[in-house]
C-alpha positions as CSV (number, residue, x, y, z in Angstrom):
1,M,19.9,5.6,16.3
2,T,18.4,8.9,16.4
3,E,15.9,9.1,14.5
4,T,15.7,11.4,11.1
5,T,12.7,14.0,10.4
6,I,9.5,13.9,7.7
7,A,11.7,15.7,5.5
8,E,14.6,13.5,5.2
9,H,13.1,10.6,2.7
10,A,12.5,10.3,-1.0
11,L,10.2,7.9,-2.5
12,I,10.6,5.1,-4.2
13,G,7.8,2.2,-5.8
14,D,6.8,-0.3,-8.1
15,L,3.0,0.8,-8.3
16,Q,2.0,-1.4,-5.8
17,T,3.8,0.0,-3.2
18,A,6.1,2.1,-2.1
19,A,8.8,3.1,0.0
20,L,10.9,5.4,2.0
21,V,14.4,5.6,2.1
22,T,16.1,8.1,4.0
23,T,19.4,10.3,3.5
24,D,21.7,8.3,5.2
25,G,20.8,5.0,2.9
26,S,18.4,3.6,5.4
27,I,14.5,2.4,4.0
28,D,13.0,3.0,6.9
29,W,9.1,2.4,5.6
30,F,8.1,-0.3,3.7
31,C,4.5,-2.5,3.5
32,A,3.9,-5.1,1.2
33,P,1.9,-6.2,-1.4
34,R,0.2,-3.5,-0.6
35,F,0.6,-0.1,0.0
36,D,-2.3,-0.9,2.6
37,S,-0.3,-4.2,3.8
38,A,1.1,-3.8,6.8
39,S,4.4,-2.9,7.2
40,V,8.0,-4.5,6.6
41,F,10.1,-2.1,7.7
42,G,8.8,0.4,10.2
43,A,11.5,2.2,11.7
44,L,9.6,5.6,10.4
45,L,7.4,5.2,12.9
46,D,9.6,3.0,15.8
47,D,13.1,3.2,15.7
48,E,13.7,0.6,17.9
49,R,10.8,-1.8,16.9
50,G,10.0,-0.8,13.5
51,G,12.5,-2.7,11.4
52,R,14.9,-0.8,8.7
53,F,17.2,-2.2,6.0
54,R,20.1,0.0,5.9
55,V,22.9,0.2,3.6
56,R,25.8,3.0,4.6
57,P,29.4,3.2,4.3
58,A,31.2,1.9,7.8
59,G,32.6,5.4,8.7
60,A,31.2,8.8,8.9
61,C,30.5,10.3,5.6
62,A,28.4,13.1,4.3
63,S,25.5,12.4,2.0
64,S,23.2,14.2,-0.1
65,Q,20.5,12.5,-2.1
66,M,19.1,12.6,-6.2
67,Y,16.9,11.2,-8.9
68,H,18.6,10.2,-11.2
69,P,16.9,13.0,-14.1
70,D,13.2,12.6,-15.2
71,T,12.7,8.4,-13.0
72,A,12.0,7.6,-9.1
73,V,15.5,6.0,-9.3
74,L,17.0,7.2,-5.8
75,I,21.1,8.1,-5.7
76,T,22.6,8.4,-3.1
77,R,25.6,9.4,-2.2
78,F,28.4,9.5,0.7
79,S,31.9,11.1,0.3
80,G,34.3,10.7,3.2
81,P,37.6,10.0,4.1
82,D,39.1,7.8,1.7
83,G,36.0,8.2,-1.1
84,I,33.5,8.7,-2.6
85,G,30.3,6.3,-3.2
86,E,26.2,5.6,-3.6
87,V,23.9,3.7,-3.3
88,V,21.2,3.5,-5.9
89,D,17.5,2.0,-5.4
90,F,14.8,1.6,-6.7
91,M,11.6,-1.3,-7.7
92,P,10.8,-2.6,-11.1
93,P,7.5,-1.6,-12.0
94,C,5.0,-3.9,-11.9
95,G,2.5,-4.4,-14.3
96,D,-0.9,-4.1,-14.0
97,A,-1.7,-7.7,-12.5
98,P,-2.2,-7.8,-8.4
99,V,1.7,-9.5,-7.5
100,E,3.0,-10.8,-4.9
101,R,6.0,-10.6,-5.8
102,H,8.1,-6.6,-4.9
103,R,12.0,-6.6,-5.6
104,I,13.9,-3.6,-3.2
105,A,16.8,-3.3,-5.2
106,R,20.1,-1.6,-4.2
107,L,23.1,-1.0,-6.0
108,V,26.1,0.0,-4.4
109,R,29.0,1.6,-6.2
110,C,32.5,3.4,-5.0
111,V,32.7,6.2,-7.5
112,R,36.4,7.1,-6.4
113,G,38.9,6.6,-3.8
114,R,37.5,2.8,-2.1
115,M,34.7,2.7,0.8
116,T,33.1,-0.3,2.0
117,F,30.0,-0.4,2.9
118,D,27.5,-1.8,6.4
119,V,24.5,-3.7,5.3
120,L,21.4,-4.3,7.3
121,V,18.6,-6.3,6.9
122,A,16.0,-5.7,9.9
123,P,12.6,-6.9,9.5
124,R,9.6,-6.8,11.2
125,F,6.7,-8.3,10.5
126,D,3.4,-7.5,10.2
127,Y,3.8,-4.1,12.1
128,G,6.8,-6.0,14.2
129,R,3.9,-7.8,16.2
130,R,4.9,-11.2,14.1
131,P,8.3,-12.6,15.5
132,H,10.4,-13.9,12.6
133,R,13.6,-16.1,12.1
134,A,16.6,-15.4,10.0
135,M,19.1,-17.8,8.2
136,L,21.9,-17.7,5.8
137,V,22.2,-19.3,2.8
138,K,24.8,-19.9,0.2
139,N,23.2,-16.9,-2.1
140,G,22.1,-14.8,0.2
141,A,19.7,-15.1,3.2
142,V,15.8,-15.7,3.6
143,F,13.6,-14.1,6.1
144,T,10.4,-16.3,7.7
145,A,7.3,-15.5,10.0
146,P,4.0,-17.4,10.0
147,G,2.7,-16.4,6.6
148,M,4.8,-14.5,5.1
149,S,8.9,-14.3,3.9
150,L,11.4,-12.2,2.5
151,V,14.7,-13.4,0.7
152,L,18.0,-11.7,0.1
153,H,20.2,-11.7,-3.4
154,A,23.6,-10.8,-3.3
155,V,24.4,-9.2,-7.1
156,R,28.5,-10.4,-7.3
157,E,30.1,-11.4,-9.5
158,P,32.0,-15.4,-9.6
159,G,35.1,-15.4,-7.4
160,D,35.0,-12.6,-5.1
161,E,32.3,-13.6,-2.4
162,Q,35.3,-12.0,-0.7
163,L,33.6,-8.9,-1.0
164,A,31.2,-9.7,1.9
165,D,30.9,-10.4,5.2
166,A,27.9,-11.8,6.9
167,R,26.7,-13.0,9.5
168,V,23.2,-13.1,11.0
169,E,23.1,-11.5,15.3
170,G,18.8,-12.2,16.2
171,E,16.5,-11.5,14.1
172,D,18.7,-9.2,11.4
173,V,21.2,-10.4,8.5
174,H,24.7,-8.2,8.5
175,L,26.8,-7.2,5.3
176,R,30.2,-5.6,4.8
177,V,31.2,-4.7,1.6
178,A,34.4,-3.3,0.4
179,L,35.0,-1.7,-2.8
180,D,37.6,-0.3,-5.0
181,A,36.6,2.5,-6.9
182,G,34.8,1.3,-10.3
183,Q,33.5,-1.9,-9.3
184,V,29.6,-2.3,-8.8
185,R,27.7,-4.5,-6.2
186,G,24.5,-4.9,-4.7
187,V,21.4,-7.0,-3.3
188,V,18.0,-7.2,-4.1
189,L,14.9,-7.9,-1.3
190,E,12.4,-9.6,-2.9
191,T,9.3,-10.2,-0.8
192,G,7.0,-13.1,-2.9
193,A,9.6,-14.7,-3.9
194,D,9.2,-18.8,-5.4
195,A,12.3,-19.7,-5.8
196,P,15.7,-19.4,-3.0
197,P,18.2,-16.1,-3.4
198,R,20.6,-16.5,-6.3
199,E,24.1,-14.9,-7.3
200,I,22.4,-12.0,-9.3
201,G,25.6,-10.9,-11.6
202,V,26.5,-7.7,-11.9
203,A,25.6,-6.8,-15.6
204,E,22.1,-8.7,-15.5
205,F,21.5,-5.8,-12.6
206,T,22.9,-3.1,-14.2
207,A,20.3,-4.2,-17.0
208,L,16.9,-3.7,-14.2
209,F,18.8,-0.5,-13.3
210,E,18.5,0.6,-16.6
211,S,15.2,-1.0,-18.1
212,T,13.5,0.8,-15.3
213,V,15.7,4.1,-16.1
214,D,13.8,3.8,-20.0
215,W,10.6,3.0,-18.5
216,W,10.0,6.2,-16.0
217,R,11.4,8.9,-19.0
218,G,9.0,7.2,-21.2
219,W,6.2,7.5,-19.5
220,L,7.6,11.5,-18.1
221,A,7.7,11.8,-22.3
222,R,4.1,11.4,-22.4
223,S,3.8,14.5,-20.3
224,S,2.8,17.4,-22.8
225,Y,3.3,20.6,-19.6
226,R,5.8,22.9,-21.3
227,G,5.3,25.5,-19.4
228,R,7.6,27.4,-16.3
229,W,8.8,24.8,-13.6
230,R,8.8,22.5,-15.7
231,E,11.0,19.9,-13.2
232,I,8.7,20.4,-10.5
233,V,5.4,19.2,-12.5
234,A,7.2,16.8,-13.1
235,R,8.4,15.3,-10.1
236,S,4.9,16.4,-9.2
237,A,3.6,13.6,-11.2
238,I,6.3,11.1,-11.0
239,T,5.2,11.1,-7.0
240,L,1.0,11.0,-8.6
241,K,2.5,8.2,-10.6
242,L,4.5,6.1,-7.5
243,L,1.2,6.9,-5.5
244,T,-1.1,4.8,-7.9
245,Y,-2.3,1.3,-7.6
246,A,-1.8,0.0,-11.2
247,P,-3.7,-3.1,-11.0
248,T,-7.0,-0.5,-10.5
249,G,-5.5,3.1,-11.4
250,G,-6.9,4.0,-7.2
251,L,-4.5,6.2,-6.0
252,V,-3.5,6.5,-3.3
253,A,-4.0,10.1,-0.3
254,A,0.1,9.3,0.3
255,P,2.2,5.8,1.5
256,T,2.2,6.2,5.1
257,L,0.4,6.5,8.4
258,G,1.0,8.1,11.6
259,L,3.4,11.0,10.5
260,P,2.0,13.7,12.8
261,E,0.2,16.9,12.3
262,Q,1.7,17.7,15.1
263,I,5.3,16.3,16.9
264,G,3.8,14.8,20.2
265,G,0.4,15.1,18.8
266,E,-2.4,13.2,18.5
267,R,-3.5,14.2,15.0
268,N,-1.7,10.6,14.3
269,W,-4.0,8.8,10.9
270,D,-3.4,6.1,8.4
271,Y,-3.8,7.7,4.9
272,R,-2.0,4.4,1.9
273,Y,-5.9,4.6,1.1
274,T,-7.7,6.0,-2.1
275,W,-9.9,8.9,-0.9
276,V,-12.5,9.7,-3.5
277,R,-11.4,13.4,-2.9
278,D,-8.7,13.7,-3.6
279,A,-8.3,11.1,-6.6
280,S,-10.5,13.2,-8.0
281,F,-9.1,16.3,-8.4
282,S,-6.5,13.9,-9.8
283,V,-8.5,14.0,-13.0
284,S,-7.8,17.3,-14.2
285,A,-3.9,17.5,-13.7
286,L,-3.2,14.0,-14.8
287,L,-5.2,15.1,-17.9
288,A,-3.7,19.3,-18.0
289,L,-0.3,17.2,-18.2
290,G,-1.3,15.1,-20.5
291,F,-1.5,11.9,-18.6
292,A,-5.6,11.1,-20.0
293,E,-4.6,6.7,-19.4
294,E,-4.3,7.8,-15.9
295,A,-7.4,9.5,-15.9
296,A,-9.5,6.9,-17.2
297,R,-7.9,4.7,-15.0
298,F,-9.3,6.9,-12.2
299,G,-12.1,7.1,-13.9
300,N,-13.2,3.4,-14.6
301,W,-12.1,3.5,-10.6
302,L,-14.5,6.2,-9.9
303,G,-17.3,4.7,-12.0
304,D,-17.1,1.0,-10.5
305,R,-17.7,2.8,-7.1
306,I,-20.6,4.6,-8.2
307,R,-22.3,1.8,-9.8
308,E,-21.7,-0.3,-6.0
309,G,-23.4,1.7,-5.2
310,D,-22.6,0.3,-1.2
311,G,-20.8,3.2,0.3
312,G,-22.8,3.1,4.0
313,A,-23.4,5.9,5.6
314,S,-22.1,9.0,3.6
315,G,-24.4,7.3,1.0
316,P,-23.5,5.6,-2.8
317,L,-20.0,6.7,-2.1
318,A,-18.1,6.5,0.5
319,V,-15.7,8.5,1.6
320,L,-12.6,6.0,1.2
321,Y,-11.4,3.0,0.3
322,R,-8.6,0.6,-0.7
323,V,-6.4,0.8,-3.3
324,D,-8.8,-2.8,-4.4
325,G,-12.5,-0.2,-3.7
326,T,-13.5,-2.4,-0.4
327,S,-14.1,-0.5,2.3
328,D,-12.9,-2.4,5.7
329,L,-11.2,0.0,7.6
330,R,-11.7,-0.1,10.8
331,E,-9.1,1.8,12.7
332,E,-6.9,0.8,15.4
333,R,-4.2,1.3,17.2
334,L,-0.6,0.1,17.6
335,A,0.2,0.6,21.5
336,H,3.5,-1.0,21.0
337,W,5.1,1.8,19.0
338,S,6.2,4.7,20.1
339,G,5.5,7.3,16.7
340,H,7.2,9.1,15.4
341,R,9.5,11.0,17.4
342,G,7.0,10.0,19.9
343,S,3.6,10.8,18.4
344,S,1.3,8.7,19.0
345,P,-1.0,6.8,19.1
346,V,0.0,5.5,15.8
347,R,-3.5,4.5,14.3
348,I,-4.2,2.1,11.4
349,G,-7.0,1.8,9.0
350,N,-9.5,5.3,9.0
351,A,-12.9,6.0,10.9
352,A,-13.0,9.1,8.3
353,S,-14.9,6.0,6.2
354,G,-17.7,5.8,8.0
355,Q,-17.8,9.9,8.5
356,L,-20.6,12.1,6.4
357,Q,-18.6,14.9,3.9
358,L,-21.4,16.2,1.5
359,D,-17.9,17.4,-0.7
360,I,-17.1,13.7,-2.6
361,Y,-20.4,13.8,-4.9
362,G,-19.0,17.6,-6.3
363,E,-15.7,15.6,-6.8
364,A,-16.3,13.5,-8.2
365,L,-19.2,15.0,-11.1
366,D,-16.1,17.4,-11.5
367,S,-13.9,14.7,-12.5
368,V,-16.4,13.0,-14.6
369,Y,-17.6,16.2,-16.3
370,A,-13.5,16.8,-17.0
371,A,-13.2,13.5,-18.5
372,D,-16.2,13.7,-20.6
373,R,-14.9,16.8,-21.7
374,A,-11.2,15.2,-22.6
375,G,-13.6,12.6,-23.9
376,F,-14.3,10.5,-22.1
377,E,-17.4,9.3,-22.2
378,L,-19.9,7.7,-19.4
379,P,-21.7,4.8,-20.5
380,H,-24.9,4.1,-20.5
381,Q,-24.1,1.6,-17.2
382,G,-22.3,4.4,-15.6
383,W,-25.1,7.4,-16.2
384,T,-27.7,5.4,-13.9
385,A,-25.5,4.6,-11.3
386,L,-24.5,8.4,-11.0
387,R,-28.5,9.4,-12.0
388,A,-28.8,7.1,-8.7
389,A,-26.4,9.7,-6.4
390,L,-27.9,12.7,-7.4
391,D,-30.9,11.5,-6.2
392,W,-29.3,10.1,-2.9
393,L,-27.6,13.5,-2.9
394,G,-30.4,15.6,-3.3
395,D,-32.5,14.0,-0.3
396,H,-29.5,14.8,2.3
397,W,-27.3,18.4,0.7
398,D,-29.1,20.6,3.4
399,Q,-27.8,18.1,6.4
400,P,-25.0,18.6,9.0
401,E,-21.5,16.5,7.9
402,E,-18.4,15.9,9.1
403,G,-16.7,17.7,5.8
404,I,-13.7,17.6,4.2
405,W,-10.9,18.0,6.8
406,E,-12.8,15.1,8.8
407,T,-13.7,16.9,11.7
408,R,-14.7,14.9,14.9
409,G,-15.9,17.2,17.3
410,G,-19.8,17.0,16.2
411,R,-21.5,17.9,12.2
412,K,-21.9,21.6,11.1
413,R,-23.8,22.4,7.2
414,F,-20.3,23.2,6.0
415,T,-20.6,25.8,3.0
416,Y,-17.8,23.4,0.9
417,G,-20.1,20.5,1.0
418,R,-23.2,22.8,-0.2
419,L,-20.5,24.6,-2.6
420,M,-19.6,21.0,-4.3
421,S,-23.1,20.0,-4.4
422,W,-23.8,22.9,-6.1
423,V,-20.9,21.3,-8.4
424,A,-22.9,18.0,-9.0
425,F,-26.5,19.5,-9.9
426,D,-23.9,21.8,-11.7
427,R,-21.7,19.3,-13.5
428,A,-25.3,16.4,-14.1
429,I,-27.3,18.9,-15.9
430,R,-24.5,19.6,-18.8
431,L,-23.3,16.2,-18.2
432,A,-27.3,15.4,-19.6
433,D,-27.9,18.9,-22.0
434,T,-24.3,17.9,-23.7
435,H,-25.0,14.0,-25.1
436,G,-29.1,14.6,-24.3
437,R,-29.6,11.7,-21.3
438,P,-32.4,11.0,-20.2
439,A,-32.1,13.2,-17.1
440,P,-34.5,14.4,-14.3
441,V,-32.8,18.6,-15.4
442,E,-35.7,20.3,-14.2
443,D,-35.0,18.7,-10.4
444,W,-31.5,18.6,-10.7
445,T,-31.8,22.6,-12.1
446,W,-34.0,23.3,-8.9
447,Q,-31.8,21.4,-6.6
448,R,-28.3,23.8,-8.2
449,D,-30.1,26.8,-7.6
450,S,-31.4,26.1,-4.0
451,I,-27.8,25.3,-2.8
452,H,-26.6,28.5,-4.7
453,S,-28.9,30.7,-3.1
454,Q,-28.5,28.7,0.1
455,I,-24.9,29.6,-0.1
456,L,-25.6,33.0,-0.6
457,S,-28.5,33.9,2.3
458,R,-26.8,31.9,4.4
459,S,-22.6,30.9,4.2
460,W,-21.9,35.1,3.6
461,H,-21.0,36.9,6.8
462,R,-22.3,40.3,6.5
463,T,-19.7,41.7,9.4
464,R,-16.6,39.2,8.1
465,N,-18.3,39.8,4.2
466,A,-16.9,36.9,3.5
467,F,-18.0,33.6,2.7
468,V,-17.9,31.7,6.2
469,Q,-16.9,28.0,7.1
470,H,-20.1,26.9,8.3
471,D,-23.9,28.7,8.4
472,T,-23.8,29.6,12.4
473,G,-20.7,31.2,12.8
474,D,-18.2,33.5,11.6
475,E,-15.2,31.1,11.0
476,L,-13.5,31.2,7.7
477,D,-12.2,27.5,5.8
478,A,-9.9,28.0,3.0
479,A,-11.4,24.6,1.6
480,L,-13.5,27.9,0.1
481,L,-9.9,28.7,-1.5
482,R,-11.7,26.3,-4.9
483,M,-14.4,28.4,-4.7
484,P,-13.8,30.3,-7.9
485,R,-12.3,27.1,-9.9
486,T,-15.7,25.7,-9.4
487,G,-17.8,28.7,-11.6
488,F,-19.8,29.3,-8.5
489,L,-19.1,32.4,-8.6
490,P,-16.2,34.5,-11.3
491,A,-13.0,34.6,-10.1
492,K,-12.8,38.9,-9.7
493,D,-17.0,38.6,-8.0
494,P,-16.7,41.4,-5.9
495,L,-18.3,38.7,-2.5
496,W,-15.2,36.4,-3.5
497,L,-12.7,39.0,-3.9
498,S,-13.4,40.3,0.3
499,T,-13.8,36.7,0.7
500,L,-10.3,36.1,-0.5
501,D,-8.6,39.2,1.6
502,A,-10.5,38.0,4.6
503,I,-8.8,34.5,4.3
504,K,-5.2,36.6,3.4
505,A,-5.3,38.6,6.5
506,D,-7.0,35.2,9.0
507,L,-5.4,32.1,8.0
508,V,-2.3,33.0,5.0
509,T,0.8,34.0,7.5
510,D,3.6,35.0,4.0
511,S,2.9,31.9,1.2
512,L,1.5,29.1,4.1
513,V,-1.9,29.0,4.6
514,Y,-3.9,27.1,7.6
515,R,-7.0,25.5,6.3
516,Y,-8.6,26.7,9.5
517,D,-8.5,27.8,13.2
518,P,-9.0,25.2,16.0
519,V,-8.9,27.3,18.2
520,V,-12.2,29.6,16.8
521,S,-13.5,26.3,15.2
522,P,-13.1,23.2,17.4
523,D,-12.3,20.1,15.8
524,G,-12.8,17.5,18.4
525,L,-9.0,17.2,18.6
526,A,-6.2,17.9,21.3
527,G,-3.2,20.7,20.0
528,G,-2.4,22.3,16.7
529,E,-0.7,22.1,13.3
530,G,1.3,23.4,10.6
531,T,-0.2,24.8,7.4
532,F,-1.9,23.1,4.8
533,S,0.2,23.4,1.8
534,L,-2.7,21.6,-0.2
535,C,-4.5,25.4,0.7
536,S,-1.5,27.4,0.5
537,F,-1.2,26.0,-3.4
538,D,-4.7,26.8,-3.8
539,Y,-4.1,30.3,-2.7
540,V,-2.4,30.5,-5.4
541,D,-4.8,29.5,-7.2
542,A,-7.2,32.0,-6.1
543,L,-4.7,34.8,-6.6
544,T,-4.0,34.3,-10.2
545,R,-7.8,33.9,-10.9
546,A,-8.7,36.7,-9.3
547,G,-6.3,38.7,-11.7
548,R,-2.9,39.3,-9.0
549,L,-0.2,37.7,-10.9
550,E,2.5,38.8,-8.8
551,E,1.4,37.8,-5.8
552,A,0.5,34.4,-6.8
553,R,3.8,34.2,-8.5
554,T,5.9,35.4,-5.2
555,A,3.1,33.3,-2.5
556,F,3.9,30.4,-5.4
557,E,7.4,31.2,-5.2
558,K,8.2,31.1,-2.1
559,M,6.2,27.6,-1.6
560,L,8.9,25.8,-4.0
561,T,11.4,26.5,-1.4
562,Y,9.4,24.7,1.0
563,A,9.8,21.4,-1.1
564,N,12.4,19.3,0.7
565,H,15.4,18.0,-1.1
566,V,14.1,15.8,-4.0
567,G,10.7,18.2,-4.6
568,L,8.6,16.0,-2.3
569,Y,6.6,17.9,-0.1
570,A,4.3,16.6,3.4
571,E,1.3,17.6,4.0
572,E,2.2,20.8,6.4
573,I,4.2,23.1,7.2
574,A,5.1,23.6,10.9
575,P,6.2,26.8,11.9
576,T,9.2,26.1,11.9
577,G,9.7,25.2,8.4
578,E,9.5,21.9,8.2
579,Q,7.6,19.3,7.3
580,L,3.9,17.4,9.1
581,G,2.3,14.8,8.1
582,N,1.6,11.7,5.7
583,F,5.0,12.1,3.0
584,P,4.4,12.1,0.6
585,Q,1.1,13.8,0.3
586,A,-0.4,13.4,-2.9
587,F,-2.9,16.3,-2.2
588,T,-0.5,18.2,-2.0
589,H,1.1,17.0,-5.7
590,L,-2.2,17.9,-7.3
591,A,-2.4,21.3,-5.4
592,L,1.0,22.1,-7.0
593,I,0.8,21.1,-10.1
594,D,-2.9,22.9,-10.2
595,A,-1.3,25.9,-9.6
596,A,2.0,26.1,-11.7
597,V,-0.9,24.6,-14.8
598,T,-3.0,27.9,-14.2
599,L,-0.5,30.9,-13.3
600,D,1.8,29.6,-16.7
601,T,-1.0,29.9,-18.2
602,A,-2.5,33.6,-17.3
603,L,1.4,34.5,-17.2
604,G,1.6,33.8,-21.2
């Protein structure tokens, strides 16, 4: 079977884990019970050994996908010589308490004519490392492996067993369902079940579908965004919600691991964790759309991490955490998997957890400041922990680091890390002044001003007429596109405008932006990568703030054409326009929201 591309997927989820569904009706990525748990279906990364859950017509059919409007309910439509059918996929949202029980509901409908659907359930537990047994029972099937199991429930009406032809082949279960126009049947796959398979009636199944639709529409109705591009902004908001682990409020960078930044290359990372940076960016984006509750939940998560103050080599804060706030992220390789389209190695865990990335303190403080301005004041215990974090930063900001791009070629004095350290002290001073908090404001002011002076003296390259990536070279860095958002310089300051022009000349191709050039700025890894979509949307934001609205709108509209068929973005875009990297990526959708809000406001 030919592997699908990264872009040929859509996302469903229940706010504790998620699944990717291909355009031909196959779930080829699903981890349980959490985003960062071992995979149950992993054909996305190994077509032969990964496992899948497929529902599609028996014969050749054309397919298309869409989301049920304003929801995370996915509809895959098939049309063939004998009729038209649909597979409707959804996961009923879980509550805020961690659970083992998760359900993937797959409603099968014949719209016109007659269609026969083939169902294949082929799990491969623990990244395909743990064998299991498949067994058919009265109302479905059971898959058991040491320490884990799946239950498959049949959706049908009493007396219509003839609609399903079931058999076990090795470790897999096959079903065949023949439907006439208007008939609805389906299956529900359940993890952590406490009972055997049962017969689910069509009416009960339909009610489950309707309650899931109502839940998503009720959530999206809280959005206050009324500007241009409402549909794509709403889809990005839903995607961010799908990537948020409800029990803690932690936002995962992506629900996947190992998707390559270059097909066949080694830049394949595990993104199923909460980066302080990415999740901090979510606060301003969510607040801009009116989702104050989600911003507050992450604020509480971040506050817990600051109070714990045990980030290891990176100071009081770790670079990234598991969704429950723990930081055991030892990186290892799955040598038995071939990788997406031959891209290996496939890694689980992430060694970036042990890096020093100074910018995370600025992003964290900026999110605390944004939440404070929205009415969520930091409690005294949180303020005390924040002061301790700034004490550490005051002693450590002026040293080499791995930086925002998590390079593995040695530490450097990255300008962006200095910039965000400036942000950390600046926002802390503002918070102290606003609320009369006890704080060493004079020391913080000295630290802030020292960083400002150092960036202007060491990171400004007179020959390039631009701020450069670090103070020992002349390479450019698209991370600095966020400089005008921070207030470090006015958005129309000549120093910044010339930097923007230099970035445009060196790193921008049409609307697409490379984060840096690994040829002139080696990062310790072989091969190259695509343009970085976060940076492409940051470029729109920077153009907007510089008053170059026509350029900004053109670049934004072009970027919208690179979304996949249901409005989702991976991390990067190849020179061919193909999506690359883990998918969908929260960073990209956060930056899309920020750019849309900034540009819409500027356009008036």
